[in-house]
DOPAKOL-575892 format. One record per residue (C-alpha): residue in three letters; x, y, z. Coordinates in steps of 0.1 Angstrom, whole numbers, plus 5000, padded with zeros to 4 digits. Layout:
aa,east,north,up
ALA,X,Y,Z
...
! end
This chain:
aa,east,north,up
UNK,3456,7851,6664
UNK,3455,7843,6704
UNK,3482,7829,6723
UNK,3473,7810,6752
UNK,3497,7808,6782
UNK,3492,7772,6799
UNK,3504,7785,6835
UNK,3486,7811,6856
UNK,3513,7837,6852
UNK,3501,7871,6835
UNK,3535,7885,6838
UNK,3546,7855,6816
UNK,3517,7861,6793
UNK,3526,7893,6787
UNK,3561,7883,6780
UNK,3555,7858,6754
UNK,3526,7878,6737
UNK,3556,7903,6730
UNK,3578,7880,6716
UNK,3548,7868,6693
UNK,3544,7903,6681
UNK,3582,7908,6672
UNK,3577,7874,6654
UNK,3550,7885,6636
UNK,3562,7922,6627
UNK,3554,7926,6590
UNK,3529,7900,6586
UNK,3495,7920,6592
UNK,3484,7895,6621
UNK,3479,7909,6654
UNK,3484,7890,6687
UNK,3462,7888,6717
UNK,3473,7871,6747
UNK,3454,7847,6770
UNK,3462,7836,6807
UNK,3444,7801,6816
UNK,3421,7808,6846
UNK,3432,7781,6865
UNK,3460,7756,6870
UNK,3497,7752,6879
UNK,3516,7787,6882
UNK,3546,7771,6862
UNK,3547,7738,6841
UNK,3577,7723,6856
UNK,3566,7683,6860
UNK,3543,7659,6840
UNK,3517,7664,6866
UNK,3516,7698,6857
UNK,3513,7694,6822
UNK,3483,7671,6828
UNK,3465,7696,6850
UNK,3472,7723,6824
UNK,3453,7707,6794
UNK,3419,7710,6803
UNK,3423,7746,6810
UNK,3440,7751,6779
UNK,3410,7735,6763
UNK,3384,7757,6781
UNK,3406,7790,6773
UNK,3410,7779,6734
UNK,3372,7774,6730
UNK,3362,7805,6747
UNK,3390,7825,6726
UNK,3373,7812,6694
UNK,3339,7820,6707
UNK,3347,7855,6716
UNK,3357,7861,6678
UNK,3389,7879,6663
UNK,3409,7843,6664
UNK,3422,7832,6633
UNK,3448,7809,6648
UNK,3457,7796,6680
UNK,3493,7792,6698
UNK,3498,7772,6730
UNK,3526,7785,6748
UNK,3543,7761,6766
UNK,3568,7736,6755
UNK,3550,7704,6761
UNK,3521,7716,6739
UNK,3494,7707,6768
UNK,3458,7707,6753
UNK,3469,7707,6716
UNK,3458,7671,6706
UNK,3423,7675,6722
UNK,3421,7710,6706
UNK,3427,7692,6674
UNK,3402,7664,6681
UNK,3427,7639,6684
UNK,3438,7631,6722
UNK,3466,7608,6728
UNK,3456,7574,6736
UNK,3468,7569,6774
UNK,3477,7537,6791
UNK,3447,7514,6793
UNK,3428,7527,6762
UNK,3439,7494,6744
UNK,3427,7461,6752
UNK,3450,7441,6767
UNK,3462,7409,6744
UNK,3461,7372,6754
UNK,3442,7342,6748
UNK,3408,7340,6748
UNK,3387,7325,6774
UNK,3374,7287,6764
UNK,3335,7287,6764
UNK,3320,7264,6788
UNK,3293,7260,6814
UNK,3283,7291,6834
UNK,3290,7282,6872
UNK,3266,7286,6898
UNK,3275,7316,6923
UNK,3286,7309,6956
UNK,3259,7319,6982
UNK,3279,7346,7000
UNK,3264,7381,6999
UNK,3285,7406,6983
UNK,3278,7446,6977
UNK,3269,7458,6946
UNK,3296,7470,6923
UNK,3299,7509,6919
UNK,3288,7520,6888
UNK,3314,7530,6859
UNK,3325,7564,6861
UNK,3308,7585,6829
UNK,3332,7588,6803
UNK,3346,7624,6794
UNK,3330,7644,6766
UNK,3346,7638,6732
UNK,3371,7666,6721
UNK,3357,7689,6698
UNK,3382,7705,6675
UNK,3390,7739,6667
UNK,3377,7756,6633
UNK,3410,7774,6632
UNK,3450,7763,6631
UNK,3461,7752,6665
UNK,3500,7754,6669
UNK,3519,7742,6701
UNK,3552,7755,6707
UNK,3570,7727,6712
UNK,3560,7708,6681
UNK,3570,7740,6659
UNK,3604,7745,6676
UNK,3614,7707,6672
UNK,3599,7704,6634
UNK,3620,7738,6626
UNK,3651,7726,6643
UNK,3648,7692,6621
UNK,3644,7707,6588
UNK,3666,7695,6561
UNK,3675,7665,6580
UNK,3690,7681,6607
UNK,3703,7666,6642
UNK,3685,7686,6668
UNK,3691,7689,6707
UNK,3670,7704,6732
UNK,3683,7724,6761
UNK,3661,7736,6791
UNK,3657,7741,6829
UNK,3631,7716,6836
UNK,3649,7679,6844
UNK,3614,7666,6859
UNK,3601,7667,6823
UNK,3627,7646,6806
UNK,3607,7617,6800
UNK,3576,7640,6790
UNK,3600,7657,6764
UNK,3616,7624,6751
UNK,3579,7610,6743
UNK,3567,7639,6726
UNK,3595,7640,6701
UNK,3587,7601,6696
UNK,3550,7610,6691
UNK,3561,7638,6665
UNK,3584,7608,6646
UNK,3616,7629,6652
UNK,3632,7605,6673
UNK,3657,7595,6646
UNK,3670,7633,6645
UNK,3668,7637,6684
UNK,3703,7639,6704
UNK,3686,7645,6736
UNK,3679,7670,6762
UNK,3704,7691,6783
UNK,3691,7704,6815
UNK,3704,7736,6833
UNK,3711,7729,6873
UNK,3691,7739,6900
UNK,3651,7748,6905
UNK,3640,7763,6875
UNK,3619,7790,6895
UNK,3651,7804,6912
UNK,3669,7804,6881
UNK,3641,7820,6859
UNK,3642,7849,6884
UNK,3680,7857,6875
UNK,3681,7862,6839
UNK,3720,7866,6838
UNK,3724,7834,6856
UNK,3697,7818,6835
UNK,3714,7829,6801
UNK,3749,7814,6814
UNK,3733,7781,6821
UNK,3715,7777,6790
UNK,3747,7786,6771
UNK,3766,7756,6790
UNK,3736,7735,6783
UNK,3733,7743,6745
UNK,3771,7742,6738
UNK,3770,7704,6753
UNK,3742,7697,6731
UNK,3765,7705,6701
UNK,3799,7692,6712
UNK,3792,7662,6733
UNK,3756,7651,6715
UNK,3764,7664,6680
UNK,3736,7682,6676
UNK,3734,7705,6646
UNK,3706,7726,6660
UNK,3692,7731,6694
UNK,3660,7740,6708
UNK,3658,7763,6738
UNK,3628,7745,6757
UNK,3605,7770,6769
UNK,3582,7799,6759
UNK,3597,7824,6779
UNK,3634,7815,6774
UNK,3629,7831,6739
UNK,3650,7865,6749
UNK,3676,7838,6760
UNK,3677,7822,6730
UNK,3681,7852,6710
UNK,3708,7861,6724
UNK,3723,7826,6725
UNK,3719,7828,6687
UNK,3744,7856,6684
UNK,3770,7837,6705
UNK,3768,7806,6686
UNK,3772,7791,6650
UNK,3744,7766,6651
UNK,3707,7773,6647
UNK,3692,7783,6682
UNK,3654,7779,6681
UNK,3632,7799,6700
UNK,3597,7781,6705
UNK,3574,7813,6701
UNK,3589,7826,6671
UNK,3588,7792,6654
UNK,3552,7787,6661
UNK,3545,7821,6650
UNK,3565,7812,6614
UNK,3543,7782,6612
UNK,3511,7800,6616
UNK,3523,7828,6595
UNK,3527,7802,6567
UNK,3492,7785,6575
UNK,3475,7817,6571
UNK,3496,7830,6540
UNK,3507,7862,6562
UNK,3545,7856,6558
UNK,3562,7891,6555
! end
């Protein structure tokens, strides 16, 4: 299977590929990591998520074409490109015609004798998404589905406060809003925090504990592919399930391919 890193950091690709290989040990599934060729170096806001999606789609189709790809994981918590790779892109604002009273038919008025420039032609429509012939799993959707199993209420702890609205919208699209207790964010710039592993772990632990104690979460998702090691460390300290997105996606892929160890 192929793991696609939607940001351009090859070091992050290596880290997440190693996490996936550990999660799939004993299943017989091999993992190949792929880094997108262009796009943002880190996905910390909605614009970066949108910018990453077409590069994920291109990398995914290339991976399938090159062979040795029985399934594909999109390894960013916002799951950029996943709807397109399934051939079901999310409808955006403006896709639905505006409602309102229809105009009453009547005589066509004569145009005023005023010279006006010709309207510009409409932009060409983008090509229709082509679904991949292999399973596609986003790490965000997999982690949230696992956290919500058996009706559990779940929260999210992560480092990217500028993605608060995108995370809430993603929960809604997945039909999990009734079980969602909210997201707690670590303070400070995520780029700086990522460079300090001990500080990152401490900040995430504070956020996870707040999800449980203040919000009533019965499980907590760590919102980020590269945060898998932190999630494993936090699970040893906490009684509630702490869900790491990449292992969750790997477990889902293993079930889909019938390769559960």
